[in-house]
N, C-alpha and C positions, 0 to 999 in steps of 0.2 A: 504494500500500500504506500509506503514511504517512497519506494522507487518510482511508482507511477506518478505521485505528486511531484517528485523532483523532475521527472521527464516533462510533465506538463508545464512546470515553471520555466524550465530551460527553453522549451519550445516557444513559450509565450515571449520570453525575453529576446529570443533570436529572431522573432517574426515568423516562425514556421507555422503553417496552418495545420491544426490538429484535426485528425479524422473525426467527423461528427460535428464540427463547428460550422461546416458548410456542406453543400451538396445540391443535388437537383431539387428544384421546388416541387412541392406536392400540395395541390389545392384540394381541400376536403369538402368545403361548403362555402356558399355565399349567402349574404343576408342584407337586405331583403332579396327575394327572388324575382322581383319585377318592379317597375316604376317608370316614370318619364325620364327623358334626358336631364342630366343635372342631379340625379339621385345619388346619395352617398351610400356606397356599397362596402360592407365589410367582407373581406376575403380571408378565410381561416384555413390554415394548413400547416406545413412544415417547411423549414429551410427557406423562408420567404425573405429573410434579410439579404440585402445586396441585390434585390430584384432590379433588372435593367428596364423592364417595361411591363405594362398591363394593357391588354387588348380586349376590347369588346367586339368580337368578330375580328375584323381586320383594322379596326379603328383604335389608335392609341388613346389612352386615358391618362389624365392627371392622377397621381397616386401619392400616398405617403406611407412609409414603413412605420408601423406601430411597434412591432416586436418580431422575432423570428417566426412567430405563429400567426401574425395578423398584419394585413395591409388594409388601407382604406382607399378606395378609388371613386372618382366622380364619373358617372355615365356620360360619355362624350356626346357632343352635338352631332346630329345627322347620323346616328347609328341605328341598327336594326336589331331585332331579337336574335341573340347569338350567344355562344358560350364565351366564358371569360378565361383568358389565357395569361398566365404569369410566365415571363421569360427571364432567365437568369443564366449567365455564362453559356449562352447558346443552347441551353436546355429549357424545356418548357413543360408546364402542366396545365391541363384544361379542366374547368369546372365540371362536375358530374352532370350538370344540366344547364340549359341556356338561361340567361337573364332575359326576361320578357319585357320588351319596351311597351309601356302602357301609355296610350294617348288619351287626353281629355276629349271626349266626343263633342264637346262644345266648341272646340277649336277647328276651324276649317282644315281639311286635309292638305291643301296646297301651301299652308303657312310654313315657312322655313323653321321657325322656332316654336315648337309646341309648348315649351315650358321655359322658365327663366334660366339663364346660365351666365357665368362669368368666364370670360375667355382665359384659358390656362396659359396662353402665350403672352408674355409680358409686353407692355408697350415698348416699341423700339426706342433706343436712347436718344435718337435724333428727332423724335416726334415731340413737339413743344407746344401744341395747342389742342383744344378739345371743343366738341360741339355736341349738344344734346339733340335727340331726335325722337319722334314718335311715329307710330303706324296705326292707322284707323281703317277698318274695313266693315262692310256690311256682311251679315250672315245670310246668304241667300236661301238657307234652309228654313228660315223663320218666316212665318206668315206676316205680310205687311212690311217686309224688310225695305221696300222701296222708299219708305218714309223715315228710315233710321238716320239718326244724327249723332255726332260726337261734338261736344262743346268744350272749349278750352278757355279757362279764365286767366290762368297765368302759368308760366314755366319758370323754373329756377335751376341754375347749375352752380354747385359749390365744389371745391376741392379741399382736401386736407393735406397740409404741408407743415412739417415741423410741429405736428400735433395741434395745429390750429385750422379751423374751418373758415375758408375764405369764399365769399359769394362772388362769382364771376359774371353771371347773367341773372337778371331778375326782370322778366318782361310781363306786362299786364295787357290783356286784350289784343295781342298781336302775335302772329306766327308767320313763317314762310313755308313753302312746300310745293309739291307737284303730284300729279297722278301718274303712277308707274304700272307697268305690266303686272298682272296678278297671276296669270297662268302662262308659262311657269313663273314662279315667284321672283319678282325683280329680274325677269328674263332679259331685260335690256335697260341701259341707262337712259334711253329715249323716254321722254315724259311730256305731259301736257301741263299747262298752268292749273293750279289748284283753285277752284272757285270757293269763296268763303263769304259769309254774311256776318254782319256785326249785330250783337245783342247789346244795345246801349244800356239796357236796364241792368244786366249782369256784368257789363264791361268785359264781354267775352267774344270769342270767335266761334261760329257754328260751321261745321263741315257736314254737309248733307250727303253722307256716304252712300245712302240708299239710291240716290239719283245716278251714281256711277259705281254700281256694285261690281262692275267688271275690273275695277282698278284698285290698287293699293294707294290710299291717301297718306303719303309720306310727308311729314312736316318736321320742321326744326325751328330753333329759337329765332325770334326776330332780331336779336342782337347778333353782331358779327361773331365769328369764331374767336374764342378767347384764348389768350396766351396762358399757359400753365403758370401757377405761382412758383417762385423760387423756393429753394429748400428741398428737404427730403419729402417726396410726394408719396402719400399712402394710397391715394385714389380719389375718385370724384363721385358725386351723387347728383342724380337728376330727380326733380320733383315737378309734378304738374297737377293743377286742380282741374278736374274734368267732370263732365256729366255725360253718361253713355246711355243712349236710349235702347229700348228693345230692338233686337235685330242688328246691333252694332257691337264691335269689340275694339279694344285698344291695347297697345303695348308700347313701353318706353325703353329707350336705350341710349347709347352714347358711343361716339367715335373719338379716338385720338388722331391728330393730323400732324404732318411734318412741320407745318408752320401755319400762321394765321391767314395766309392769302393763297397758297398754292391750290389749284383746282383739282377736281376729281380725276379728270382726264381718263386714261385707260385703266385707272386703279393703281394701287400701290402707294398712294399718298395718305390713305386713311387706314386705321387699325381699329377694328371693332372691339370695344371693351366688354360687350355683352348685351343682354336684353332682359327685361323684366318678365315675370309671369304675365299672362293676358289678364286684363281687367274686363269685367263682365258688366252687363247692363244693371242700372240701378236708377230709381227715381230721385236719388239724392246726389249731391256733389260728393266726389271722393278724391283722395290724393293718390296718384299713381307715382311709384318710386322705383328707381333702379340705382344700385351702387355697386362699384367694384372694390370698395374698401374691404380689406381682409382677403381678397382673392377667392378662389374656389373654396367652399366651406367644407373642411374635413371634420 
């Protein structure tokens, strides 16, 4: 017993890998067994420390090692029902059954993001500005959808730097935007001007989404794209005061940009931070929120 202990100590001090301290991963179970994209999934097994990647089907997921027996992974965007694979040192282990992607039946099938998510890819270092955005659509499966509306009273964008929240945009009764292709979802950057009417009583903007149910009503802040605050950036938060009628849906999100003026062009100048869950109809005003502070929630 003393000889074994001495061997273990010497091996540790010399940097030698001891048999049993590593090896091929072995996935025994996952929990939960189903959910929407963005779900936090616990993967339980053996030899999971040092994992190189976690895949849902063929799609890489953001993950965190908790212990040699447990990983936590976030179900990636645009994945399908598939087994979960842990890869380590070119060896892999597959979950005993697939993770079932569950979609909220209230969300139109063509929508890109069925549930809220925070982009696991960090903002590029040379991206120095930010812009909030929103998406409003009519639900053509609902009777009377042609009269559906989404009303926006105000939008606000703030960022947290050096532990302080700094408001960058705070707009009342004004937004900008356009009508984009719905099927396929944002299939082209070509778009039409977005018609809006003013509600002077509520100091708000009304988008009559039911009148152009074939389009995605994509809007963004009336204020110009804002420069990120100096200091250590933790992330940013979008808020909007909205009223969503029957037959309409709304989602909020945010993009980082290379700078305050460069255009979209062929793409590559903006980096999506993520999107909120969908907000559903209500006869009351509600606050729609998205934040990437804290990153993917493990």
